[in-house]
N, C-alpha and C positions, 0 to 999 in steps of 0.2 A: 487427490482433491486440491483444487487451486487455492492459494492464499487469496483473501478477499479484502477489498477496501470499499467502504460505503461512501458515496459522494453526497454531501449535504450543502444546502445554501438556500437563499431566498429565491423566489421566482425571478426570472429574467436577469440573472447574474452571469449566465453563460454555461450553466451546468450541462445541459443537453448538447449544446454546441461542442463543448470540450469532450464530452462522452462520445459523440459522433466521431470526432477526429481521433480520439484515443483508440477506439475499437473499429473504426471504419464501418460502423453500422449506422444506417440512416434511421434515426428516430426523430419524432416531431420536436422541433425547437422553435416554434412560432413565437411571435412577440405578444404573448398574453399569459397571465398567471395560470398556474396549475395545468400547463400543457402536458406535462408528464404525470399520468395518473398511475398506471401500473409501473412497477419498477422495471427499469431496463438493465439487463445483465450482459456484460461483454467480457471475454477472456482475451488478454493480450500477452504477448511474449515479452520476457525481460531481455532487452538488447544485450548481446554478449558476443563480441567479435572473436573471443577465444574459441567458441563453439564452431564458428565458420572455418577458422584456420585448422583446427584439429580434424574436422570432418573432411577437409580437403586433403590433409596429410594421410588419413586412413581410407580415403575414397569410400566414405560411408554411404550406405543406401538410404539411411534416414538421419535427419537432424531434429533433435527434440530440445526445445528451450524450456527454461523455467517459465512459469506463467503466473500472472496475477489476475484475479477476477475483480472487475469494477461493477458496482451496483449503484445506479442512478435512481434516486427516489424523487417524488413530487416535492416542489419547493415548499419550504415552511414560511410562515408569516408570524408577525408578532401576535401573541395570544393563541397560537395553534393548540396549546394544551387545554384551552377553554373552548375549543371548537371553531376558532376563527379559520377562514379559508377552508382547507380540507381537513383541518385538525392535524394532530401529530401521529395519526394511525400508521403512517408509512415508516415511521422510525423502527417499527418491529421488523421490517424487512432487512435492516442492517445490524440487528442486535448480534447476529452470529459472525459478523465481519471481524477481521483481525485488527483493523484500523479504520479511522475516519479521515476523509479528505474534505476540507472546507474550501468551497469555491467562493472567492470574495471579489466583488466587482470593484475595479479601480479605473474605469474608463468612463468618459462622458459621451453620450450619443443621444441627442434629443429624439431620435426616431425609435429608440428602444426604451420603453417605460421602466420605471423602478417602482416597486410596490409601495415604497415609503416616500416617493417623490423627492428623493435626494440621493447623492452618491457619498456614502460614508462607510467604508469597510469595517471600521471599528464598531460602529453601531450594529451593522449587519452580523458581525461575529457574536456580539453580545446577545442578539435576538436568538441566534441558533443555539448558543451555549445554554441559555435559559430553557429552551425546549428540551435539550439533552438532560438537563438537571431535573426538569419537571417529569420527564419520562422515567428517570431513575427513582424519583420520589414516589411516583405511582406504583412502581414495581416493589419498592421497599415496604410501602404501606400495606400492599396486598399480602406480602410475606408476613409482616408483623401481626396483621389482623387474622391471618388464617390459623384455624385451630387444627388443621390437618397436618401442618408442617411441624410435627413433633421433633423431627431431626434438626430443626433450626434452633432448638432451645439454647445450645451453647453459642450460637452465632448471634443471637438477638442483641446482646450488649454491643457488639461491633456494628450491627445494622443501625442501632439507635445512635451510636457515635457518628456514623457516616451521615445519617439523616439530619442530625443537628447541624452539620456543616453544609449539607445541601440546602437546608432552609436559609442559610446565609448566602446562597448563590455561589458556593465554592465547589468547583468540579472535583470529583473524587480523585482524579489524578493529581490535583493540586493540594489535596489534604495531607496533613502530617500523619501519615500511616506507616507502620513498620513493614518490612519485607514480608514478614509472616502474615500480617493482616491483609496485605495486598494479594498474597497467594490465596488466602481463604475467600476473598471476594471474586476471584476469577470465575468461579462456578456460576455467577449470576449474569455474566456478560453485560455489566453496566456500561451504558453508552459513554458516560463522562469519565470513565476509567480508561478508555481505549486511547492508544497513541494516535496523534493527529499530525497531518501535514496540511499546509496552507497554500492554496494556489490562488495567486492574484491574477485576475483576468484584466490585462492592461491594453491600452491603445498601442498600435504598431510603433508609434514614435517612442514609447517607453520600453520596448522589448529588451534593450541592452542595459537597462538600469539594474543595479545590484539589489539583492533582497534588503540590504541595509537602507538603501535610498528609499525603496518603496515603503518599508516599515516606518521610516521617519515621516514620510509624506502622509501616511495613514494614521500616524500617532499611535502605533501599536508596539507593544513590547513582547515580541515572539522570538523564538530561537531561529536565527537566519538560516541555519542548516536544515530547517524543516519548511522553509519558504521557497516556493517555485514561482517564477515569473512566466506567464503564458499570455500570448495574444490569441484569444479564441478565434478571431476573424482570420488571422494568418494561419493558424493550425487547421482551420476548416479548408482553406485554400490548398495547404500542403497535402491534406488527406485526399484531394482530388487528383494529385499528380502521381505518376508512376514512381516507384521508389528510387529509380536511378536518376530522376530529375530533382529529387528533394534536396540533395547535397548542393547542387548548383544554385538552387533557389536560396538556400541558407547562406551560401558564400556571398551572394549579391547583397544580402542584408547584414553581412558581417556577424552571423550567428553560427556558433560551432555545433550546437545541438538543439533539436527541437524542444520546446517546452514540455511536450508530452513524453519525450524520452527521459527528460530530467524527472518528470513526475513518476514514471515507472521505476527508475533506478532509485530515486529518493524513497519511494514507498518500500522498496526491497530493503534498503538500509534501515528505514524506520522500524521495521519488524526484526532488526538484528539478524538478518539472514545473509548467507553467502552461498556460493555454488561449489560443490565438488563435481568433478567431471569424469565421464567414462567415454572411451572412444574405441572403435574397432570397425571392421568392414560392414557389419550389420547396422550399427548406429553410433552416433556421437550424441551425448546427452548431458545436460546440466541438471543437477539434483539440488534443490534448495534444502539447506540445513541451517540450524541455528549456529551462530558463532560459539566456539567452545565445545562442539560436539565430539565425543570420542569415537574411535573407529567402529566399535561394535554397534553403537546406536546409529551411526551413519550408514552402516551396512544394512540395518533394519529398514532404512528409508527405501532401499531397493527391493528387499523382500524380508519378511519377518524371520524366515528360516536362516537368512544370512546372519542375523543378530544372534539367534539362539545357538547356532553352531559355529560362531566366529572363531577362526584360528589365527589368522594374520591378514595383513593387507600389504600389497605392493603399491608403492606410491612414488610419484615424481611430479615436480612442478611443471605446469603446462608449457612454459617457455623453454625449459630444459628439454622436454620431449620434442618440441618442434625443432629445436636446434639439432637434434640427432636424426630427426626425420622418421623414426619408427621406434616402437616399443622394444623390439629385439636389439636394435643397435644401441639404444640407451642402456639396456640391461647388460650388454656385452662390455660397455665402458664403466659398469659399476655405478651408474647414476640412479638406478631404480632401487629405492630403499625398501627393506622388509621391516614392518612395524607391528607391534602387538596391541593388546587391549587398551593400554593407557595412552596410545597415540591420539592426539587431538588433530582432527582434519583441518587443514588450512585452506583458505580461499584460493581456488585455482589448482588444487591438487587433482591430478589424474590418478584414478585408483583401479585396482583389481583386487577384489576380496576373495579370500580362501576360507572355506567353511566345511565342517564335517556334517554329513547327513545323519 
């Protein structure tokens, strides 16, 4: 199952344009509010040049990348929880997502209307956050009022505590909660608890600005590591080009990486993920796992039987493997290590698991 990120924002901030470019799927992105009614879903690969190099070395028949699923829902407006616009009903479509991506408009174009008749990313973010908070409050109130949820009796004090802070417009992820409390809340999939990344849709002239510069202009205090600068118009043009022409286009603009590539990679990091790798004649593949995962649990990502019967793992860093040109040569030189149950898989480890049936 793919990891998933829900895309939220006001109407006409570039959500569907960016989604089109991200997934190369053509969905309606016309210049009027509520153009996206049903959620659009697209699965994209996580760029990983290591996979390409290992596949070439192994002469693999198949190449399989890690993937992230993006879900684009209808634009929200001020007062959506009160039924304004299309309401906030579509937020339910992203409740199961692993993270949320805010698309914030930071460009001026008189030909593209703004539902609030102004350009202010800070206000836009405040409107969306209020809707996330109100959706979580609605969920908590239902839980607290339900007489059927007898299993919640021990959790009710915690839910009341969270509700009191939500009533002050404080996102759950910004509340002063313990690790244990946060763990207990995970079962509810609260929207304002999810990790977030922030994509600023800018004019082409601003594409080389740093996140710090854009945040200063927008008067926003966000973690620059979670901020991505994208020009939706430029990305839309890039999506029309063959992949071999994209690099040349970017070089002409003095841009090293497309905004959408940054978006995918940042989303991967946001979820505290990394890739372990497998390679051979049949396939070369990236497997997404959490940082800090031990070998048996990593083996279970491939197949549950691998975790149950885990014996050991053969492991080598991908660069070392490429240097020797084959698994057998690396093993001959003593570069392939044999590790046990306590080994923590590292990003870029190429592995072969051994297990008993």
